[in-house]
C-alpha positions as CSV (number, residue, x, y, z in Angstrom):
1,X,0.0,0.0,0.0
2,X,1.4,3.4,-1.0
3,X,1.9,5.7,2.0
4,X,4.4,8.2,0.6
5,X,3.4,11.8,-0.3
6,X,2.8,12.8,-3.9
7,X,2.7,16.1,-5.6
8,X,-0.6,17.7,-6.5
9,X,-1.2,17.7,-10.3
10,X,-2.4,21.3,-10.2
11,X,-0.3,23.2,-7.7
12,X,2.6,20.7,-7.5
13,X,2.7,20.9,-3.7
14,X,3.4,17.6,-1.8
15,X,0.4,16.1,-0.1
16,X,0.2,13.1,2.2
17,X,-1.7,10.1,1.1
18,X,-4.6,10.6,3.5
19,X,-5.2,14.1,2.2
20,X,-5.2,13.2,-1.5
21,X,-8.2,13.5,-3.8
22,X,-8.1,10.6,-6.3
23,X,-10.3,8.6,-8.6
24,X,-12.3,11.5,-9.8
25,X,-13.7,10.0,-13.1
26,X,-13.0,6.3,-12.8
27,X,-11.4,3.8,-10.5
28,X,-8.3,3.9,-12.7
29,X,-8.0,7.7,-12.8
30,X,-4.4,8.8,-12.3
31,X,-5.3,12.3,-11.1
32,X,-4.0,13.3,-7.6
33,X,-5.2,16.7,-6.3
34,X,-5.2,18.4,-2.9
35,X,-8.5,19.5,-1.4
36,X,-8.0,23.2,-2.1
37,X,-7.2,22.7,-5.8
38,X,-10.2,20.3,-6.1
39,X,-12.6,22.7,-4.4
40,X,-11.4,25.6,-6.6
41,X,-11.7,23.5,-9.7
42,X,-15.3,22.5,-8.9
43,X,-16.2,26.0,-8.0
44,X,-14.8,27.3,-11.3
45,X,-16.7,24.7,-13.3
46,X,-19.9,25.4,-11.5
47,X,-19.6,29.1,-12.1
48,X,-19.3,28.6,-15.9
49,X,-22.5,26.5,-16.1
50,X,-25.5,28.3,-17.6
51,X,-28.8,27.2,-15.9
52,X,-30.9,25.2,-18.4
53,X,-28.0,23.6,-20.3
54,X,-26.8,20.0,-19.9
55,X,-23.1,20.3,-19.3
56,X,-20.5,17.6,-18.4
57,X,-17.8,18.4,-15.9
58,X,-14.5,16.8,-17.0
59,X,-11.6,15.5,-15.0
60,X,-8.8,18.1,-14.8
61,X,-6.2,15.4,-15.7
62,X,-7.9,12.8,-17.8
63,X,-10.3,15.2,-19.5
64,X,-13.1,12.7,-19.1
65,X,-16.6,13.4,-17.8
66,X,-16.9,12.9,-14.0
67,X,-20.1,11.5,-12.5
68,X,-21.6,13.9,-9.9
69,X,-21.6,11.2,-7.2
70,X,-17.8,10.9,-7.3
71,X,-17.0,14.6,-6.6
72,X,-20.2,15.7,-4.8
73,X,-18.8,14.9,-1.3
74,X,-15.8,17.2,-2.0
75,X,-18.0,20.3,-2.7
76,X,-21.6,20.0,-1.8
77,X,-22.6,23.6,-2.8
78,X,-21.2,23.3,-6.3
79,X,-22.8,19.9,-6.7
80,X,-26.2,21.2,-5.7
81,X,-25.9,24.1,-8.1
82,X,-24.8,21.8,-11.0
83,X,-27.7,19.5,-10.3
84,X,-30.3,22.3,-10.1
85,X,-29.0,23.9,-13.3
86,X,-29.0,20.7,-15.2
87,X,-32.6,19.8,-14.3
88,X,-33.7,23.3,-15.4
89,X,-33.2,22.1,-19.0
90,X,-36.5,20.2,-18.7
91,X,-38.5,23.2,-17.6
92,X,-41.6,24.2,-19.6
93,X,-44.0,27.0,-18.9
94,X,-47.4,25.5,-18.0
95,X,-50.2,27.1,-20.1
96,X,-52.6,26.7,-17.2
97,X,-50.8,28.3,-14.2
98,X,-48.1,30.1,-16.3
99,X,-45.3,28.7,-14.1
100,X,-42.1,27.0,-15.3
101,X,-42.1,23.4,-14.1
102,X,-39.3,20.9,-14.5
103,X,-40.3,17.5,-15.9
104,X,-37.2,15.9,-14.6
105,X,-35.8,16.0,-11.0
106,X,-33.6,14.0,-8.7
107,X,-36.7,13.0,-6.7
108,X,-38.6,10.3,-8.6
109,X,-40.4,7.2,-7.5
110,X,-39.0,3.7,-7.9
111,X,-40.0,2.2,-11.2
112,X,-42.6,-0.5,-11.4
113,X,-41.5,-4.0,-12.5
114,X,-41.7,-4.5,-16.2
115,X,-44.3,-7.0,-17.5
116,X,-42.7,-8.4,-20.7
117,X,-43.2,-11.5,-22.7
118,X,-40.3,-14.1,-22.7
119,X,-39.1,-13.1,-26.1
120,X,-38.6,-9.5,-24.8
121,X,-37.1,-10.6,-21.5
122,X,-34.2,-12.1,-23.5
123,X,-33.3,-8.6,-24.6
124,X,-32.9,-7.3,-21.1
125,X,-29.2,-8.4,-20.6
126,X,-28.1,-6.5,-23.6
127,X,-30.2,-3.5,-22.5
128,X,-28.4,-3.5,-19.1
129,X,-25.1,-3.6,-20.9
130,X,-26.0,-0.7,-23.1
131,X,-27.3,1.2,-20.1
132,X,-23.9,0.7,-18.2
133,X,-22.1,1.9,-21.3
134,X,-24.3,5.0,-21.4
135,X,-23.6,5.7,-17.7
136,X,-19.9,5.4,-18.4
137,X,-20.2,8.0,-21.2
138,X,-19.2,5.4,-23.9
139,X,-22.4,5.7,-26.0
140,X,-24.8,8.6,-26.6
141,X,-28.3,8.8,-25.3
142,X,-29.7,8.6,-28.9
143,X,-28.1,5.1,-29.3
144,X,-29.7,3.8,-26.2
145,X,-33.0,5.3,-27.0
146,X,-33.0,4.0,-30.6
147,X,-32.2,0.5,-29.4
148,X,-35.1,0.5,-26.9
149,X,-37.7,1.7,-29.5
150,X,-36.4,-0.6,-32.2
151,X,-36.4,-3.7,-30.0
152,X,-39.3,-3.6,-27.6
153,X,-42.1,-2.4,-29.9
154,X,-45.2,-1.4,-28.0
155,X,-43.5,-1.8,-24.7
156,X,-40.7,0.7,-25.6
157,X,-42.3,3.7,-23.8
158,X,-42.6,1.7,-20.6
159,X,-39.0,0.4,-20.9
160,X,-37.6,3.8,-21.6
161,X,-39.4,5.3,-18.6
162,X,-38.1,2.4,-16.5
163,X,-34.5,3.0,-17.6
164,X,-34.9,6.8,-17.1
165,X,-36.0,6.2,-13.5
166,X,-32.9,4.1,-12.8
167,X,-30.4,6.8,-13.9
168,X,-29.1,8.7,-10.9
169,X,-26.6,11.0,-12.4
170,X,-28.3,14.4,-13.2
171,X,-26.5,14.8,-16.5
172,X,-27.2,11.3,-17.7
173,X,-30.7,11.4,-16.4
174,X,-31.5,14.8,-18.1
175,X,-29.8,13.8,-21.4
176,X,-31.9,10.6,-21.8
177,X,-35.0,12.2,-20.4
178,X,-35.0,15.2,-22.8
179,X,-34.6,12.8,-25.7
180,X,-37.5,10.6,-24.5
181,X,-39.8,13.6,-23.8
182,X,-39.2,15.0,-27.3
183,X,-40.0,11.6,-28.8
184,X,-43.2,11.2,-26.8
185,X,-44.2,14.8,-27.4
186,X,-47.6,15.0,-25.7
187,X,-46.9,15.0,-22.0
188,X,-48.6,16.3,-18.9
189,X,-47.2,19.0,-16.6
190,X,-46.4,18.0,-13.0
191,X,-48.1,21.1,-11.6
192,X,-51.6,21.2,-13.3
193,X,-51.7,17.9,-15.2
194,X,-52.1,20.0,-18.4
195,X,-51.3,18.3,-21.6
196,X,-48.6,20.0,-23.7
197,X,-46.4,19.3,-26.6
198,X,-42.8,19.0,-25.4
199,X,-41.5,19.4,-29.0
200,X,-42.9,22.9,-29.7
201,X,-43.6,23.8,-26.0
202,X,-47.3,24.6,-26.7
203,X,-50.6,23.1,-25.9
204,X,-51.0,19.5,-26.7
205,X,-52.1,18.7,-30.2
206,X,-52.2,15.9,-32.7
207,X,-50.3,15.9,-36.0
208,X,-47.2,17.9,-36.8
209,X,-46.0,21.0,-35.0
210,X,-46.8,24.1,-37.0
211,X,-43.8,26.0,-35.4
212,X,-41.4,23.4,-36.8
213,X,-42.4,24.2,-40.4
214,X,-42.0,28.0,-40.1
215,X,-39.3,29.7,-42.2
216,X,-37.0,30.6,-39.3
217,X,-37.0,27.1,-38.0
218,X,-35.1,25.9,-41.1
219,X,-32.0,27.6,-39.7
220,X,-32.2,25.7,-36.4
221,X,-30.9,22.2,-35.7
222,X,-30.9,20.0,-32.6
223,X,-28.0,18.4,-30.9
224,X,-27.9,14.6,-31.4
225,X,-27.0,14.0,-27.8
226,X,-28.9,16.4,-25.6
227,X,-31.6,17.7,-28.1
228,X,-31.0,21.4,-27.5
229,X,-31.8,23.7,-30.4
230,X,-28.7,25.3,-32.0
231,X,-28.2,28.1,-34.5
232,X,-25.0,28.4,-36.6
233,X,-22.9,31.5,-36.4
234,X,-19.6,32.1,-38.2
235,X,-17.0,29.5,-38.9
236,X,-16.7,26.0,-40.4
237,X,-19.2,23.2,-40.3
238,X,-17.6,21.6,-37.3
239,X,-19.9,22.1,-34.3
240,X,-19.5,21.5,-30.5
241,X,-22.5,21.6,-28.3
242,X,-22.5,22.7,-24.7
243,X,-22.8,19.0,-23.7
244,X,-19.4,18.4,-25.4
245,X,-21.1,16.6,-28.4
246,X,-19.2,17.0,-31.7
247,X,-21.0,16.9,-35.0
248,X,-21.2,18.5,-38.4
249,X,-23.7,21.1,-39.3
250,X,-24.3,19.7,-42.8
251,X,-25.0,16.3,-41.4
252,X,-27.5,17.6,-38.9
253,X,-29.2,19.6,-41.6
254,X,-29.6,16.5,-43.7
255,X,-31.0,14.7,-40.7
256,X,-33.4,17.5,-40.1
257,X,-34.5,17.4,-43.7
258,X,-35.1,13.6,-43.6
259,X,-37.0,13.9,-40.3
260,X,-39.2,16.6,-41.8
261,X,-39.9,14.5,-44.8
262,X,-40.7,11.5,-42.6
263,X,-43.1,13.7,-40.5
264,X,-44.9,14.9,-43.7
265,X,-45.2,11.4,-45.0
266,X,-46.5,10.2,-41.6
267,X,-49.0,13.1,-41.6
268,X,-50.1,12.1,-45.1
269,X,-50.6,8.5,-44.1
270,X,-52.9,9.6,-41.3
271,X,-55.2,11.4,-43.7
272,X,-58.1,9.4,-45.2
273,X,-57.0,8.2,-48.6
274,X,-53.8,10.2,-48.2
275,X,-51.6,7.8,-50.3
276,X,-54.2,7.5,-53.0
277,X,-54.4,11.3,-53.4
278,X,-50.6,11.4,-53.4
279,X,-50.4,8.8,-56.2
280,X,-52.9,10.7,-58.3
281,X,-50.9,13.9,-57.9
282,X,-47.6,12.1,-58.8
283,X,-49.3,10.5,-61.8
284,X,-50.6,13.9,-63.0
285,X,-47.2,15.5,-62.6
286,X,-45.5,12.7,-64.5
287,X,-48.1,13.0,-67.3
288,X,-47.4,16.8,-67.6
289,X,-43.7,16.3,-67.7
290,X,-44.0,13.5,-70.3
291,X,-46.3,15.7,-72.4
292,X,-43.9,18.6,-72.4
293,X,-41.0,16.5,-73.3
294,X,-42.6,14.7,-76.2
295,X,-44.8,17.4,-77.5
296,X,-43.0,17.9,-80.9
297,X,-42.8,14.2,-81.8
298,X,-46.4,13.7,-80.8
299,X,-47.6,16.6,-83.1
300,X,-45.6,15.1,-86.0
301,X,-47.1,11.6,-85.3
302,X,-50.6,13.1,-85.1
303,X,-50.2,14.8,-88.5
304,X,-48.8,11.7,-90.2
305,X,-51.6,9.5,-88.8
306,X,-54.7,11.6,-89.1
307,X,-53.9,14.0,-92.0
308,X,-51.7,12.1,-94.5
309,X,-53.0,14.1,-97.5
310,X,-52.4,17.4,-95.7
311,X,-48.9,16.2,-94.8
312,X,-48.2,15.4,-98.4
313,X,-49.5,18.8,-99.5
314,X,-47.3,20.6,-96.9
315,X,-44.3,18.6,-98.2
316,X,-45.1,19.6,-101.8
317,X,-45.5,23.2,-100.8
318,X,-42.2,23.2,-99.0
319,X,-40.5,21.5,-101.9
320,X,-41.9,24.2,-104.3
321,X,-40.6,26.9,-102.1
322,X,-37.2,25.4,-102.3
323,X,-37.4,25.1,-106.0
324,X,-38.7,28.6,-106.4
325,X,-35.7,29.9,-104.4
326,X,-33.3,28.0,-106.5
327,X,-35.0,29.0,-109.8
328,X,-35.0,32.7,-108.8
329,X,-31.3,32.6,-108.3
330,X,-30.7,31.0,-111.7
331,X,-32.9,33.6,-113.4
332,X,-31.1,36.4,-111.8
333,X,-27.7,35.0,-112.9
334,X,-29.1,34.6,-116.5
335,X,-30.5,38.1,-116.6
336,X,-27.2,39.5,-115.5
337,X,-25.3,37.5,-118.2
338,X,-27.8,38.6,-120.9
339,X,-27.4,42.3,-119.9
340,X,-23.6,42.0,-120.3
341,X,-24.0,40.4,-123.7
342,X,-26.4,43.0,-125.0
343,X,-24.1,45.8,-123.8
344,X,-21.1,44.2,-125.6
345,X,-23.1,43.8,-128.8
346,X,-24.1,47.5,-128.6
347,X,-20.5,48.5,-128.2
348,X,-19.5,46.4,-131.2
349,X,-22.2,47.9,-133.4
350,X,-21.3,51.4,-132.5
351,X,-17.6,51.1,-133.2
352,X,-16.5,52.5,-136.7
353,X,-14.8,50.3,-139.2
354,X,-11.6,51.5,-141.1
355,X,-11.5,51.0,-144.9
356,X,-8.2,50.6,-146.8
357,X,-7.0,53.5,-149.0
358,X,-7.5,53.5,-152.9
359,X,-4.7,52.3,-155.3
360,X,-4.4,55.7,-156.9
361,X,-3.2,57.2,-153.8
362,X,0.0,55.3,-153.7
363,X,1.3,52.9,-151.3
364,X,-0.6,52.1,-148.1
365,X,0.1,54.4,-145.2
366,X,-1.1,54.2,-141.7
367,X,-4.1,56.3,-141.0
368,X,-4.9,57.9,-137.7
369,X,-8.5,58.4,-136.8
370,X,-9.3,61.6,-135.0
371,X,-12.7,61.9,-133.5
372,X,-14.4,65.2,-134.0
373,X,-15.1,66.9,-130.7
374,X,-18.7,66.8,-129.8
375,X,-19.5,63.8,-132.0
376,X,-20.8,60.6,-130.6
377,X,-20.1,57.0,-131.8
378,X,-20.8,56.8,-135.5
379,X,-20.0,60.4,-136.2
380,X,-17.8,61.4,-139.2
381,X,-14.1,61.2,-138.9
382,X,-11.5,62.8,-141.1
383,X,-8.3,61.1,-142.2
384,X,-5.0,62.7,-141.6
385,X,-2.1,61.5,-143.8
386,X,1.1,60.7,-142.1
387,X,4.2,62.3,-143.3
388,X,6.1,59.8,-145.5
């Protein structure tokens, strides 16, 4: 047995064995603190807790969550404040007396024995194992809650209430209780026995919550562990809740979208002939899309089928239009060529011809034609003899 003094992990002062604070988070916790450092640490942690938020207090050395029962004897005032602040997360204002009442507290009656069939009793050992893991902070409250409702069927609400009553730690009790109350939704207030909806914090009602479908609620997500509503500020998608739960904003948005779609489908299923109406709407939308996509081929097929003579007439008219265009181009080119030919012939006819000189005039000499000024083509010209 170790009897030598050890140094405090916070202030590094030597402390005797009988004055050491050890095993804060688990039986294997290596932390060793003096009473003053432990009291100051618990006081500091309690002062940072906001009433109404479910917060874990971590070990100063292991950085693991500490159950309240392990450190409560060291600082009773801080433990009471942490317990009261944690249970305030389940407070809802009663619509009857207008007073805030906590649905969860440390004072609860012992649960009644579960009446289960033999096939469900075989699932209890695994349920106890998962509950121990949840109490040791190894699994989240959502994992335990999903297992209960996926395994026990109609008995799931009774089993979840039984497990909730067995949880002594305020943080574990509140985390699981909030998740269960939000799942059950319609609950009764402890003060006036008034039925309210725990999801939207309003008077009890059937169907979906109208507040959950408002525009501003699309920017709010819930923590997967404690269920508190969160709004994103600046920064990346990595989120950390006050309960030390880490998740991604995009993933939670996708989960919220899927949950909203599931809620709408469930509400549709509750309506009389809801799915039949939905199928008719889907069939009508599919018909409209198909009609828009194949409108041109359908028109062509309709013309070919019901008006073959008209279709042939249209084709002949289009063909004549093409021929007329081609013929017009040919005629224009021919007319241009004919105008050029006629102009050339006119020039040739109007050009004077030169006759050779007579024999009596001697040998042939070149003759220069001089056009009389003012005369046009075909006017008289006078010969000018060149000097021999």
